[in-house]
N, C-alpha and C positions, 0 to 999 in steps of 0.2 A: 628159469622157473621150472622147465620141464626136467632139468637135471636134478634140481632139489626135490621135485616130486618123485622121481625115480628112486633117489636115495631113501626117501621116506618109505616108499613101498618096499624097498629092499630090506630096510630095518624091520618093518612089520613082518615081512616074510621070515626073517631070521628069528624074530621073537616067537612067532608061531611054531617054529621047529624046536625051540628050547625045551628041555625036560622040565617037569613040574618043579623039581627042587630049585633049579636056577631061576624059574619064573618067580617063585616065592621070595628068593633072596633079592631079586631085582625089585620086587614090589616093596619089600622092607627097606631097601636102600633108598628108593624114591620117597617113601613115607618119611624117612629121617630128614631128607633134604627139604621136603615140604614143611616139616615141623621147624627146622632151623630158619626157613624163610619167614614163617609165621612169627617166630620169636623176634626176628630182626624188624619186621614190620611193627610189631607191638612196641619194641624199644624205640623206634623212630617216632611213633605216635606219642609216646610218653614224653620224649624230649621236646616235641612241639607244644605239648599241653602244660608244661611246667609253669607255675607261677609261685607267688609267695606262700600260698596255702598248701601247695603240693610239693614244695621243695624248699631248699635253704636260700632261695633268692630273696632279696629285700623287697618290701612292698613297693618301693619306688619304681621297680622294673615293670610292675603291672600296668603302669600308665602307658607303656609302649604298645600295648595290645588294644587298639581301638577298633570298634566294629565298623565294617565296611558299609553296612546297610543300617538305616535308622531302625530303632527298636520298635517293635509292635506293642500294642496295649498290654499283652501278656508278659512282655519283657521289660516293662517299665520298672525303674528302680523304686522300691517302696520307701516312702518317707519314714524316717525313724520316729518312733512314738515319743521319745524324749527329745525336747528341743536342745540345741547346743547352748553352751554357756552355763552360768550358775543356776542351780536348781532351787526351787522354793525351800526356804529354811536353811540355805547354805550360810554358814558363819564366815564372813570375810575376815581376812587377816589385818588389812590396813585400817579397818574400822576401829580396832582396839588401840591404835597408836603404834608407835615405833619402839617403845621401851625406853626411850631417853629423850631429853630436850636439851639442845645445845644453846639455845638463845630464846629469850622471851621478848616479845614486842607488843606494846600496848597500842591499840588502834582506837583513837578518840574521834568522835564526830566533830566536824569542822564548822558546820553552819546549820542552823535550824531551818528545815525546809518550809516551815509554816510562817514564821515571822522574820526570818533572816538574821536572828541574833547569833553572835559569835561566842557567847558566854554560856557555860553549862555548869550545873552543880557538880562539885568535885567527886562526890561519892556516886558510883554508877548504880543505876536501877537494876541492871542485869549484865551478865558477862557470858558471852558465847565463846567457847574454846574450840580450836581446830588446829591440829598438827599437820604441817605440810613439809615434806622432804624436798629440798630444792638445791640446785647448784649454787655454790658461792661465786662471788664475782671473779675470783682468780683461783680456780681449782688447782692449777699448777703455778707455783711462784718460783722465780729465779732468785736465789740468795747468793750473794758474794761474801764469803767468809774471809776475814782478815786474821790470820793466825799469827799471833804475836809471840816473840821471844823476849823475855824480860830478865833483868838482873835482880837477884835477891838482895834486899836492903842489908840483911845481917851478914851473910857469908860471901856475897858477891858472885855466887854461882848463877849462870844463865839457865833458864828453863823455857821450854816451848810449850804452848798450850796444846791440849789434846783436841783432835777432831771430834765432832759429835758422832754418836753411835750410828746415825743414819747415813754417814758419809764414808765411802770407801776411797782411800787415797788413790789418786790417779784416774778416778772415774768421774764423769760429768753428771751422771744421774744418781739420785739418792737410792738407798736400799728399797724404800717403799715404792718408788716409781719403777725401778727395775722389776720388782716383784709383780706389780700391776701389768707391765708389758709382757712378762713371761706368762702370766695368767691369761691375758687376752690372746696371746698367740697359740697357746696349747689347749686352753679350755674354752675361750671365747671364739676361737677359729678366725682371728683377724690376721690377715697377711701383713708382712712388713710394710708394704705400701699403705695399708689402711691404718696401721699403727702410727706411721708418719703423719697421716692426715688427722688422726685423733689428737696427737700432740700439738699440731698446728691449730686445730680448732679450740682446744681447751686451754692451751698455754701460750699460744703464739710463738712456739719455738720450733726450730728446724733441727732434726736429728737424722743423721745418715743411716742408710740400711746397714752399713758395716757396724755401726754402734749397736744396732738392734740384734744383729747376728752374734756379736761378741757378748751381749747381755744374756742371750739365750744359752750360749755355750758356757758362760761363767756360772749361771745358775745350775746347769746340768752337772758341772764339776763340783759345786757346793753340796749337792744332794746325792752324789754318786755313792759315797760310803754308806749313807742311810739306806739306799735301795739294795746295796750288796748284802748288808746285814739282814734285811728283810727277806731276800732271796734264800739265804741259808736257813733262816727260821722257818720258812714255808715248808721245807722238805720234811719237817717233823710234825706237821699238822695232821689231825685225824681225818679231815675231809677237805678236798679241794675240787674246784670246777676248772676244767681246761678247755680252751677253744683256740682257734687260729684264723687268721685272715690275711690275704695277700697284701703286700706293701711294695710299691715300685721304688727302686733305688737306681737312679740314672738309667731308667728305661728297662731295667731287669726286674723280674718278679722275685722278691724276697717274701718272708713270712713273719708276721707279727703274732706272737703267741701271748696268751694271757692265762695266768694261774691265779685263782681268786677264791675268797671265802667271804663270810659275813662281815669281817672287820679288816680285811686286807685285800690288796690287788697288785699283782706284779706282772709287768709286760716284759717280754723277751724278744729281742731282735734276732731272728734266725735266718740262716741262708736257705734252708729247705723246709719242707713239710714232713720230714722223715722222723723215724723213731729216735734218731740221734738228738734232735732238738728237745724231745720229751725227756730223754735221759739227762740232758744238760740242765733241765729245770728241776726235775724231781729225783735224779739219781738212777742207778741201774734198776732199782726196785723202789716201790712206795708202800710203806707200812700203814696205809690208810685207805679210805674210800675215795675212789676217783670217779667223778661225774663227767661224762663226755657225750658227744654224739656217736654215731655208728661208723665214723671214719676208720679205715682199716689199720692205721698206725696204732690206735689204742687197743686193738685186738691182740691178745697174747702178751701184753706188757705185764710184768710181774707186779701185782698189787694185792693188798689184803682183800679188797672187794671192789666191784665196779657197778655203777648205775648208769645205764645208757638213757638217753633223753627220749621220753615218751612222746614229746611234741614232734620230734623228727619221725618217729614211728607213725604218728597220726598222719603226717603228710604223705608217707608211703601208702597208707591205707586209702587216703583220698584219691590217690592216683588210680587205684583199682576201680573206683566208682565211674571213671571215665572210659574204662575199657569194656568192650563187649565180649561175650563168650567166655567159655572156660570157668564159669562161676565167679568171675572176677568181682562183679558188683555185690553178690551175696557175701562173698568172703570179706570184701572191703567194709561192708556195712556191719557185719558181725564183729570185726576187729575194732571198728570205730566205736561201737556201743560199749565194748569192754574198756577201751582206753578212756572214753569220756566218763564212765562210771568210776574208774580208778582215780582220775583227776578230782572228781567231785567228792569222793570219800576221803582222799588225802586232804583236800581243802577243809572238809568238816573236822578232821582230826586236828589240823592246825588251829582251828578256832576253839575246839573243846578240850583237846588232849585226853579224850576218852579212850584209853588204851584197850579196855575190855571190848567195847563195841567194835573198834577198828580191827582187832585181831580176829574176832569172830567172823566179821565180814571177809577178811583176807583169806581165811581158810576155805570158805565157801567159794570165793572168787577164784582161787587157784584151781579148784576142781572144775569150774566152768571153763577156764582157759584150756585145761587139758582136754576136756570134752570137745571144745571147738576145734582144737588142732586135730584130734582123732577123726572128726567128721569131715574136715575140709582138706587135709593135706594130700590125700590120694587123688581126688578129682580136680585139684588146683592146676591152673596153667603155669606158664613159666614165671611171670612176675609174682603172681600170688603165691606160688610154691616157694619161691625164693624168700618171700617175707615170712611165710609160716615156718619154714625150716630154721630161719634165724630165731624166731620165737621159741622153737623147740630146743635148738642146740645151745642158745645163749640165754636160757630162761633165768638163770641166776643173776644175769646182768640186766635184763629188761625189768625184772620184777623184784629186785633187791629191796626196794622201799616197802614192800608188803610186810616184811619181817622187821624192817628198821625204818619206821615212819619219820625219824628225825632227818633222814636223807630225802631230799625232794626228788620227785620222779622226773624232773626235767633238768636241762642245763641252762635255764634262763639267766642265772646269775652271771655266767661267763659271757653269754651273748649280749646282755645289757652292758656289761663292762666294755665290750668291744665297740659298742656304738659310738662312744666318744672318739675312739681312734679312727673308726671308719669315716666319721664326719670330717675329722682333720685331714685324713688322706684325700678325700674328695676335694677339699678346699685347697690344700697345698700341692696336690699332685704327687705326693711321696717325698723322698729325700734325695739329696744330691751326693751323699756318700754314706757308707756303712757307719761311720762315726756319728754323723748327724742322726741316722736312724736309731742308733743305740741311745743317743741323748734324748731323742723324742720318747723312746720307750721308758727311760728312767723318769722323765718329767711327768708322763702320763701315770706312771706308777704312784708318784707322790700325790698327784691330784685325786686319783680314784681312792687311794688308801685313806687320805685325809677326809674325803667325803664319807667313806664307810665308818670312820671313827668319830665323825661329828666335829672334826677339827677345821680351823680356818686354813685354807690352802695358802693364802697370801701371807698370813702370819708365819707359817712354816717356812715359806720362801725367804722372808725377811730374816728370821732367826738363823736359817742355814747360811745366808750370806754373811751375817755378822759373826757367826761362830767360825766360819772359815777365815775371816779376816783377823779375828782376835786370837783364837786358840788353834785353828786348823782342825778342830774336831768336828765330827758329824753328829747330827741329831738322830734321835731314835724314831723310827716309824712303827716299832713293834706295839701291838695293842697292849693297853694296860690290863693286868690280870683282874678278873672279876672278883670282888671281895666276897 
C-alpha cells in the first residue's frame, strides 16, 4: 500500500513539473478517454433497455422482463377503454350464412307436448332456418380402385382404364389430401407427428413420417418452376420490400430473405446476410424503389430510389427517451413528433388521395426537419448524434415518400410476410438440410403469393401436382394484369 502511495505521489510530482503545453495535451487525452467510456456506458445501457418498442425484437421477448417488485398504485396498468371482442354494431360474417348449402334436412316435431298426439298437419305453420357447418361422418375415406383392362368388341384391342385425376400413380394419398397435408405443415404449422394424429383422428388411417416427408418434397418439386418464374419476374418490378430473418439448418445460422409487393411474395434461402444474397434476388442493380430497414447491406446498393423504414427510425428515437443527459430526451421527443406526424399525414393521404394538400404539407414538413437538424446536431451526444447524422446524410432515403406518397414510409409489408416463416421456424426448429430449407422457401412463396392474389392455396397445390403428373408443366404465379 505504501509503495502504491509513493508511486502516486511521484506521478503527481512529475505532473506538477510538466510544461503547460504537455499538461493541456494530457488533459485533452484524458477527456477523450472519458468521452469514450461515457459512450460505452451509454451503449451498454441501451442494450439492456431494448424491447419490441425500441428495437427489432419481437413482442414475445418482452414477456421475459418481469418486474422484481410489485407495482405501486401509480404503476398500475390502465384498463383499456374498449372491451375486447366484437364491438357494438359489428357485422358478423357467419350470421349471413356460408354462401352455399350442400344438403337440406327437414326437422319435424315428433310428439305434441300438450296432448301427446303423434299426428300433425302436413303444411307447417312456420319454418325457422339455420345453416350449420359440420364435419361429415367420414371426412377421409379409403377407396380401393379396380382398374380394369378390357378387350374391344369390334377390333379386339385391349385397353386399360385411366386413373381418376385426383390419383397419382404409385402414391397412396390423393392429390387433395396431399395438398391439405402440405398446407397444414407449412401454413398451419403442424409437425409431421401432429399430421399423423390428425389422419388417425379424422380418417382412422396410419401414415408414416416418411410418406409425409415425401409428400412435402413432391409438392415442392411440383411448384419449383412456378416460383423460379416468379423470381425472375420480380427483378423487373417498380417497387419491392425486402427483409431477412435467421433460419437454423442443422444447428448453423442461415438466412431466409423475402422480396414482396402488393400481389406477390418470394422467399429466398440464403447462406449469409450479405450483399451477395441481395444481388442474387434482385441483380447487380435494381431499377425500382427498394423499401428496407436501415441494415448496412442495403446502404450503397445500386437502386433507382430507396425508402428506409420510419418505424425502425421511431424505435431508435424511443431509445433516446430512456437516456439521460446530452439532450437525448429532447432530441428523441422532437424526432418522435416529426415521425408520428409523417405517419398520420401519409395515412390521411391513403384515405383521401388528396395530392394537393399532401404536397403542401410535405414542403413545410421538409423545412421543419431541416430546422430540427440544425438546432440539435451540434449539442447532441453520441447516440443522438448518430441518429441525426443519418437523417441528414440519408435524407433522400428516409423521406422519399414525401415526394412519392405511393411508396409507404415503412417496411411493414415485408415484416408481415416474414411472420409466417418465423412462426414455422419456431415450431419446426429450422431445417435439416439446405435442400429442405430451399423447399420450405418455395412452398412459403406459393402460400403468401396466393394469399396476396386472393387465390386458393390448396387449389393451386392440387393443380400443380396434377399438372406435373399429366404434362410436366408448371403453373403461373404471376399476377394477372389489371384491365
